[in-house]
C-alpha positions in Angstrom: 5.9 -31.9 -1.1 9.3 -33.4 -1.5 9.7 -35.8 1.5 13.5 -35.3 1.4 13.0 -31.6 2.5 12.2 -30.4 6.0 9.1 -28.3 6.4 11.3 -25.2 6.9 13.3 -25.9 3.7 10.1 -26.6 1.7 8.6 -23.3 2.9 11.7 -21.4 1.9 11.9 -23.0 -1.5 8.2 -22.5 -2.3 8.2 -18.9 -1.1 11.3 -18.1 -3.1 9.5 -19.5 -6.2 6.5 -17.3 -5.3 8.5 -14.1 -5.2 10.6 -14.8 -8.3 7.7 -15.6 -10.5 5.0 -13.2 -9.4 6.6 -10.0 -8.0 9.3 -7.6 -9.1 12.0 -7.6 -6.5 14.2 -10.2 -8.2 13.3 -9.1 -11.7 14.5 -5.5 -11.1 17.4 -6.3 -8.8 20.0 -6.6 -11.5 19.0 -3.2 -12.9 19.5 -1.5 -9.6 23.2 -0.7 -8.9 25.1 2.1 -7.4 28.0 3.7 -9.2 29.2 7.3 -9.3 26.9 8.0 -12.3 23.7 6.5 -10.8 22.2 9.7 -9.5 22.3 13.3 -10.1 25.7 15.0 -9.7 24.5 17.2 -6.9 23.5 14.3 -4.7 26.1 12.5 -2.6 26.5 8.8 -3.7 28.2 5.8 -2.1 31.4 4.4 -3.6 30.9 1.5 -5.9 31.5 -1.8 -4.1 33.2 -4.9 -5.5 30.2 -6.3 -7.5 28.3 -3.0 -7.9 25.3 -4.1 -5.8 26.3 -6.1 -2.7 25.5 -3.3 -0.3 22.0 -2.9 -1.7 21.7 -6.7 -1.8 21.9 -6.7 2.0 19.0 -4.3 2.3 16.9 -6.2 -0.3 17.7 -9.6 1.4 16.5 -8.3 4.8 13.4 -6.8 3.3 12.4 -10.0 1.4 13.1 -12.1 4.4 11.0 -10.0 6.7 8.1 -9.8 4.3 8.3 -13.6 3.6 7.6 -14.3 7.3 5.1 -11.5 7.7 3.1 -12.6 4.6 2.9 -16.2 5.7 1.8 -15.2 9.2 -0.7 -12.6 8.0 -2.3 -14.9 5.5 -2.5 -17.9 7.9 -3.8 -15.9 10.9 -6.3 -14.2 8.7 -7.5 -17.5 7.3 -7.9 -19.1 10.8 -9.7 -16.1 12.2 -12.0 -16.0 9.1 -12.7 -19.7 9.6 -13.6 -19.2 13.2 -15.9 -16.3 12.2 -17.7 -18.5 9.7 -18.2 -21.3 12.1 -19.7 -18.9 14.6 -22.0 -17.7 11.9 -23.0 -21.2 10.8 -23.8 -21.9 14.5 -25.9 -18.7 14.7 -23.9 -17.7 17.8 -24.4 -13.9 17.8 -21.9 -13.1 20.6 -19.2 -15.3 19.1 -19.8 -13.9 15.6 -19.1 -10.4 17.0 -16.1 -11.5 18.9 -14.6 -13.3 15.9 -15.3 -10.4 13.7 -13.5 -8.0 16.0 -10.6 -10.4 16.4 -10.1 -10.6 12.6 -10.4 -6.8 12.1 -8.2 -5.9 15.0 -5.5 -8.4 13.9 -5.5 -7.2 10.4 -5.4 -3.5 11.3 -2.5 -3.9 13.8 -0.6 -6.2 11.5 -0.9 -3.8 8.5 0.5 -1.0 10.6 3.4 -3.0 11.8 4.2 -4.3 8.3 4.0 -0.8 6.8 6.3 0.7 9.5 8.8 -2.1 9.2 9.0 -1.5 5.4 9.4 2.2 5.9 12.4 1.5 8.1 13.9 -0.8 5.5 13.4 2.0 2.9 15.2 4.4 5.2 18.2 2.1 5.2 18.1 2.1 1.5 18.1 5.9 1.2 20.8 6.1 3.8 23.1 4.2 1.5 23.2 6.9 -1.2 22.7 10.2 0.6 23.7 12.1 3.8 21.7 14.7 5.7 17.9 14.8 5.7 16.2 11.5 4.7 12.9 11.5 2.7 9.6 11.1 4.4 7.7 8.0 3.6 4.0 7.2 3.9 1.3 4.8 2.7 -1.9 6.2 1.2 -5.1 4.6 0.1 -8.3 5.3 -1.8 -11.6 6.3 -0.3 -14.9 7.8 -1.4 -16.2 10.9 0.3 -19.6 12.2 -0.9 -19.1 10.3 -4.2 -15.7 11.9 -4.7 -12.6 9.8 -5.2 -10.4 10.8 -2.2 -6.8 10.0 -1.3 -6.3 9.2 2.4 -3.2 8.8 4.5 -2.9 5.4 6.2 0.5 5.2 7.9 3.6 7.3 7.8 7.1 7.1 9.2 6.4 10.2 11.3 3.2 11.8 12.5 1.9 15.0 10.9 -0.4 17.6 12.3 -1.9 18.7 9.0 -4.7 16.9 7.1 -3.3 15.4 4.0 -6.5 13.7 2.8 -7.7 15.2 -0.4 -9.8 14.7 -3.5 -7.7 13.0 -6.2 -8.1 15.9 -8.7 -6.5 18.2 -6.2 -3.2 16.3 -6.2 -1.3 16.1 -9.5 0.7 13.0 -8.5 -2.2 10.7 -7.6 -4.3 11.9 -10.5 -1.5 11.3 -13.0 -1.1 7.7 -11.7 -4.8 7.1 -12.2 -4.6 8.5 -15.7 -1.4 7.0 -16.9 -0.9 3.8 -14.9 2.7 4.5 -13.9 4.7 6.1 -11.1 4.9 9.9 -10.6 8.2 11.7 -10.1 8.5 15.5 -9.7 12.0 16.7 -8.8 11.4 20.5 -9.0 8.0 21.2 -7.3 8.7 25.0 -7.1 9.1 25.4 -10.8 6.3 22.9 -11.7 3.9 24.6 -9.3 4.8 28.1 -10.6 4.0 26.9 -14.1 0.7 25.4 -13.1 2.0 21.9 -13.7 1.8 20.6 -10.1 -1.1 20.9 -7.7 -1.1 20.1 -3.9 -3.9 21.3 -1.6 -1.4 22.6 0.9 0.7 24.6 -1.7 -0.3 28.0 -2.9 0.6 28.2 -6.7 0.7 32.0 -6.7 3.2 32.1 -3.9 5.2 29.4 -5.6 5.5 31.6 -8.6 6.6 34.5 -6.4 9.2 32.2 -4.8 10.6 31.2 -8.2 10.7 34.9 -9.2 12.5 35.8 -6.0 9.7 37.8 -4.5 9.3 35.3 -1.6 12.5 34.2 0.1 11.4 31.2 2.1 9.9 28.2 0.4 8.0 27.2 3.6 6.0 30.5 3.2 4.3 29.0 0.1 2.8 26.1 2.1 0.1 25.6 4.7 1.5 23.1 7.2 0.3 24.4 10.5 3.7 24.7 12.2 5.2 21.5 10.9 9.0 21.0 10.7 11.0 21.8 7.6 10.4 18.3 6.1 6.8 19.3 5.4 7.9 21.8 2.8 9.3 19.5 0.2 10.6 20.2 -3.2 10.8 16.6 -4.6 8.2 13.8 -4.6 7.9 10.3 -5.8 4.7 8.3 -5.7 4.6 4.6 -6.6 1.2 2.7 -6.9 0.4 -0.6 -5.2 -0.8 -2.7 -8.1 -0.6 -6.1 -9.8 0.6 -4.5 -13.0 3.3 -6.1 -15.1 2.7 -9.5 -13.5 1.8 -12.7 -15.4 -1.7 -13.2 -14.0 -3.4 -16.3 -15.4 -6.8 -16.0 -17.2 -8.2 -18.5 -14.6 -7.2 -16.2 -11.7 -8.7 -13.1 -13.5 -11.9 -15.0 -14.1 -12.2 -16.2 -10.5 -12.1 -12.6 -9.2 -15.7 -12.2 -9.9 -17.3 -8.7 -10.4 -13.8 -7.3 -10.5 -12.9 -6.6 -14.1 -9.3 -5.7 -14.9 -7.8 -6.9 -11.6 -4.4 -6.4 -13.2 -5.2 -2.6 -13.5 -6.3 -2.2 -9.8 -4.7 0.4 -7.7 -4.7 -0.7 -4.0 -2.8 2.3 -2.6 0.3 4.5 -3.0 3.8 4.4 -1.5 4.7 8.1 -1.2 8.1 9.7 -0.7 9.0 13.4 -0.5 12.2 15.3 0.2 13.2 18.9 1.0 15.8 19.1 -1.8 15.2 19.5 -5.5 16.4 16.7 -7.8 16.5 14.2 -5.0 14.8 11.1 -6.5 15.9 9.0 -9.4 14.2 6.4 -11.6 16.3 3.8 -9.7 14.5 5.0 -6.6 11.3 4.3 -8.4 12.4 0.8 -9.1 13.2 0.1 -5.5 9.9 1.8 -4.6 8.1 -0.6 -6.9 9.7 -3.5 -5.1 8.3 -2.4 -1.7 5.0 -1.4 -3.2 4.6 -4.8 -4.8 5.2 -6.5 -1.5 2.7 -4.2 0.3 0.1 -4.8 -2.4 0.1 -8.5 -1.5 -0.9 -7.7 2.1 -3.6 -5.3 0.8 -5.0 -8.0 -1.5 -4.9 -10.7 1.2 -6.7 -8.4 3.6 -9.4 -7.8 0.9 -9.8 -11.6 0.4 -10.9 -12.0 4.0 -12.9 -8.8 4.3 -14.4 -7.0 1.3 -14.2 -10.0 -1.1 -15.7 -12.5 1.4 -19.4 -13.4 1.5 -18.9 -14.6 5.1 -17.5 -11.2 6.1 -20.3 -9.3 4.5 -22.9 -11.5 6.4 -21.2 -11.2 9.7 -20.9 -7.4 9.2 -24.7 -7.3 9.1 -24.8 -9.2 12.3 -22.4 -6.8 14.0 -24.3 -3.8 12.8 -27.8 -5.1 13.3 -29.6 -4.1 16.5 -31.6 -7.3 16.4 -29.2 -9.8 14.7 -31.5 -12.8 15.2 -33.5 -11.6 12.2 -30.5 -12.1 9.9 -30.2 -15.8 10.6 -32.5 -17.8 8.3 -32.5 -21.6 7.5 -29.6 -22.2 5.2 -29.7 -24.6 2.2 -28.1 -28.0 2.9 -25.6 -27.4 0.1 -24.3 -24.4 2.1 -24.3 -26.4 5.4 -22.2 -29.1 3.7 -19.6 -26.6 2.5 -16.3 -27.1 4.3 -15.4 -24.3 6.7 -11.8 -24.7 5.6 -12.6 -24.2 1.9 -12.3 -20.5 2.2 -10.9 -19.6 -1.2 -13.8 -20.6 -3.3 -16.2 -18.1 -1.8 -13.8 -15.2 -1.2 -13.2 -13.3 -4.4 -16.5 -11.6 -5.0 -17.7 -8.0 -5.4 -14.9 -5.8 -4.0 -15.7 -2.2 -3.5 -14.1 -0.4 -6.5 -14.3 2.8 -8.4 -14.5 2.4 -12.1 -12.1 4.5 -14.2 -11.4 4.7 -17.9 -8.4 2.4 -17.7 -7.3 1.9 -14.1 -9.3 1.0 -11.0 -9.0 2.7 -7.6 -9.8 0.1 -4.9 -11.2 1.7 -1.8 -9.9 0.9 1.7 -12.5 -0.9 3.8 -14.5 1.0 6.4 -13.0 -0.6 9.4 -9.4 0.1 8.2 -10.4 3.7 7.6 -11.8 4.0 11.1 -8.6 2.5 12.6 -6.4 4.8 10.6 -8.5 7.8 11.5 -8.1 7.1 15.2 -4.3 6.8 14.6 -4.1 10.2 12.9 -6.2 12.0 15.5 -4.3 10.5 18.5 
């Protein structure tokens, strides 16, 4: 560390380097501007400002600033709580192991919710810049496995919904297309696409969509199963952006350290999803901005995995938490393990994540405790 810099200045300098070199926000920023020709003619746009992007720059700056602090806090607090959990395990203190385990999981669950909702609000500010009227809905989804089936589950949304949106991946065109192609999914005319059999959604009746396009059904909402939801549930445009490490310059050393996890650069940690009631709402520029936020959220997802699913300590403490007689789990440990520094977390973290093999891309499942937490949120 440069001694001429204060700790705060050093943090800002190092974090700025981190974001510039490993994530997309600054790499895409110069491509994202607002002019009269930036979106479809039938969508209202803001007037061009002096440098073509200063209004958007304010939104981006606030988003990066918030995520900078949130990431530092999330990583540090997770590391400290993981360390306390490991010390308790080394001391064979069953009650403390359980307390530390719960503290770590509760912290990460609540923090992930707050981080997601804050970024949804930031995205709402972005969309407010270029359109009036109804704003798109935003939610974060993840991967799960239900009876050996790859399943998409809803984690957090900017608004509660009454209907169940969890579905097998083959029943949703957008998520399946991302798995197969490795890029974002954009459909700006769902009625026509569904009528042609080119778009599937478990809540949408394709035959009714065809009747709607042909004029035999007057109301678009009559083509959907939404259990009395508001008009926003019957959307005509959708944009889905994957949370990944794609298009980053990951070193061979990093890839090799993530053991039992081939093609980490093709991992899909989740999906940032948008939908809107109008046709032709989303643009490829929206996809670029979506990637910026998805990239930021993917960092939190990966850090969470480092201290849970990738951690040998977490796996061992999970057995203690779930075992009726946890004393049988503790056995004399080798001296080499005893000597291992409790602060040297990184060397033993990245092992054996839960993943679903695919031909090219990998769907990374959300850990069980996170799924339980989100399930309680949805049912509440």
